N, C-alpha and C positions, 0 to 999 in steps of 0.2 A: 504494500500500500504506500501511496505517496502521502507524506505528512505535511500539513499546512498549519503554521503557527498563526493564530488569529488573536493572540492575547493583547497586543499593543497597536494593532493596525485596524483599518477599516475591514471588517470581516468579509464582506461580499467582494470587495476589490481584491483582497488577498486570495480568496478562492478562485476568482475569475482569472487571475494572472497565471494560475497553474495550468490552465487549459489552453494549448495552442489553438490557433484557428482551425476549425474542423475536427478537433479532438472530441471523442465521445464523452458524454457526460452521464451515460447510463452505467450504473454499477452499484457496488456495496460501499457504504461509508460507516465510519465510527466517529462519533462525537466524543470529545474529551472535555469534561466540565471542571470548573475550578475547584469543586469540592471532592474531586477524585473519582466521581462516577463516570461511566461510559454509556453510550447508547449506540446500538447497531441497527442500521436500517438499509433499505434498498431504495433506489430512485432511478427513474428514466431520465431525469434531469436533476443532477445533484445540486446545481446552483439554485434552482427554484425551491427545492426541498430545504436547502440550508437556510435560505432566506426566511422560510416559515419557522424553522427551528429557532433561529435567533430571536424572532418575534415572540415565540410562545413559551420558551423555557425561562423559568425564573433565575436559574443559576447560570452564570456566564460560561460561554463556550470558549475554551482556550486553544483548542487544536481540533483539526479535522483530518482523518485518514480516509483515503479514497482509492479504490481499485476498480478499473473498468471491467465490466462483466456483461456478456450478451443478455438481452432481455429474457430469453427463454431459460437462462441459467440463474436468474436472480434468486428465486425461491430456495433452491438447493444450496446455493453459495451462502446466502444469508444464514440459513440454518447451521451450516458448518462453521461460519465465523462465530456465531453466538455460542455454539457448543465449545469451540476452542477457547473463547473468552471465559466461559464457565469453568473449564478445566484449569485455566490459569489463575482462577480465583478473583477475576475482575469484578468490581461492583457495577452491575448493570442497571441502568435506569429503565430497562424493558420490563416494567413492573406489571402487576396484575391488571391495572386499568389502562395504562398507556402503551404497554408492549404489544405490538402486533404479533400474534402467534407465528411461529416459524413455518415456512412452507405454505402449501395451499390451504384454503379455508372454505367452508361451505358458502360463505358470503361471496366468494369469487364467482360462483355460478350466477349469482343475481346481479352483482355489481363488479364489473371488470376491474382488475388491479390498477390499470391506467386511470380509470374513472375515480377509484378510491384515492389515488395519489393526487389527482386534480382537486378533489374535494378537500383533502387535507391541506393543500396549498392555498386554500381560501377562495377558489373560483366559485362564483355564484352561478351554478348551473340550475336553471329552473326546471323543476320536474313537471312534466305534463301529466296531471292527475285527472284529466277529463274522463278517461276510460274508467278509472276507479270511481268517479262520481256517478257515472251512469249505472253502476251496479246496485244503487240503493233502491231502485224501483221495487215496490212491494215488500221491502225488508221489514221484518218484525221489529217494532220499536217498543214492545210492551214490557221489556225486562224491568223489574221493580226498581233496581238501583238506578238505572238510566232515567226512568220516569221521575224518580225523586230528584235527581240532579237537574234534569231539564226544566223542572218547575221552579228552581231557585232563581231569584231575581238577578243574580250575578252571572247567569249562564252565558250570556253574550260575551262578557268580559273574559270568562274562563276560556271560551273558544278562541278568543284573540291570543291568549297566552299560550295555549297548547299548540295552536297553529303556527305561531311564531317560532316556537322551539322546534317542532317537526320540520318546518320549512327551512330553517337556518342550520339545523344540526344533523339531521338524519339523511344519509344519501339514499336516493331512490326509495322514498318512504312508502310509496304504494306497492313496491315489489318486496320490500323487507317487512312489511306490516304483519303482525301476529306471529310469524315464524321467528323473527329476530328481535322485534320490539312490540310492545303492546301498551294500550292505554286502558286504565280501569276506572270505573265509576263508583264513587262512595265506598272505597275500601275501608275495612274496619281496623286496620293496623294502627296502633299508637293512639287510639281515640281516648280523649280525656273529657272532663266535664266542660272545659272551655275551648277545646280545639278538636277538630276531626278532619281527616283527609277527605277531599271531595273528588280528586282525580290524581292519578299518578301515571307517569310514563316510565316504563322499565325497559332497558336495553339489555339483551341477554338475560341475566338474572339480577341486575342491579338497578335500583331506583335512581334515575338521573334527574327527574323533575317531579316534585310533589307540590300540589296546591291544596291548601286547606282553608277552612273557615274558622275564624276566631270569634268567640262571643264574649263581649265585654259590656257590662251594664245594659244588657238587653239589645245591644247593637251587634250586627254581624259584619265582618269584613274579610276579604280574601288576602291571604299571604301564603308563603311557601318557601321552598328552597330548591336550589340547583346544585347538583353534585358534579364535581369534575376531579380529575386525577391530581394527586399531590405533585408539587414541583413545577407546575405550570404558572406562567405569568398572568396575573389578574390586576385590574385597575386598583390602585391603592384606596380609592374612594369607596369601594364596596365593603359591606359587612361580611367578612369571610371568617368562618370558623373551621376547626379541624374535627372531623368525626371519624368513626371507624366501623366498617362492616366486617362481620366474621369471615365472610367468604372472600373478600378482596382486600381487606385491610383499610388503610387510611384514605380519606377523601378530603378535598377542600369543599366546603359547603357555603354557598352564597345564599343568605337569608334576606328576604325583603317582602314588601307588599307585592302582590301578584302583578299589578300593572307595571311596576318597576322591573320585574323579572322579564316581562315582555320586551321592554326597552333594552334591558341588559344584553339579551342574546343577539342583538344587532351590533353591539360593540365588538370590533375585530378581536380584541384579546379574549373576551368571554366566548365569542363564537368559535374561535380557533381552539380554545381549551376544551369546549364542549364537543367539538367535532373530533378532536384527537381521542377524547375519552370514549365517545360513542363508537368510533371506528374500531378502537381496540377491543371493545366489548362485542361488537358485531362479529368480528373475526374470531372470537372465541367459540362461536357456534350458536345454535338455535336456543330459544328461550323456553324454559320449563313453565313460564307464566302465561303462555299463549292461551290456555284454557280459560283464563280470566279476562281475556281481551273483550272490551265492550265495543262491539261492531257498530251499533247505532251512534255512539259517541264519536267513533272514528269517522263515520259517514259525515257527521256535522263538521268535524275537524277538517277533513279533506275539502268539503264544500267551501269552508272559509278560506283555505289556501287558494283554491281556484278563483274565488271571488277577488281576493287581494291581488293575485297575479294579473288578473284581467283589468284591475283598477289602476295598475301602475302605468 
């Protein structure tokens, strides 16, 4: 691998200077962080991917290793490099939430790896959900939890928040729905006298967005939280806490009023952190939560996405 020291120079210019005109930028890379951790990845254009990494990781990147590899050999080579690093005892940042599993994944059948990389690089690829929206004709909307939720006075605001998250964060949401991610209505988890979940989006088997209603002095308002992987850069103005899930470990949790969460997922740092987290979870496989997916709520969510895209 070719090593590029980016500690004291403009990182993108330093990396660009390594590649002669016409040189391939497709290959395997290793990021070296100031805290001693490393991250192994693959890219068809390492410059574009590196730019995203500089923007999204909270810890400074001090060096980059790169080796050109043909596109058809990226998966197997990435797997070998990670295994070699693990044997050496390297501290890898390819963690439970942000690490893309080695080699091929079930999600590759639904979303091509090139499209996944484009999504991670921050490209705003609008999903055509019109076919998904046409599926709703004659759908049963009588499920008790959904009816209860749809009658809430804040249901329209809730749809805005859910649609913004799915639209900004989940790649090909109409094709990955239920199998890889799901949305639930009025889940009972964590209910107290003053707060209850009203909707949650789960990617793989991890809650990534939870919206609840808080009751104070007889008044009800919507709030919630957004979970992203640790170590990713987030705006300092946000209320960010650290929490832990038994299955995946530590997460960064953004807590706020629901309307602000809708606004937050449009911020590039929040969007990128959420995308990296969701993509890592998608690539870990299908969700065991699919049986709890609320299809009529998803119908309304996709209708809101289609309406907003047509309004732009």
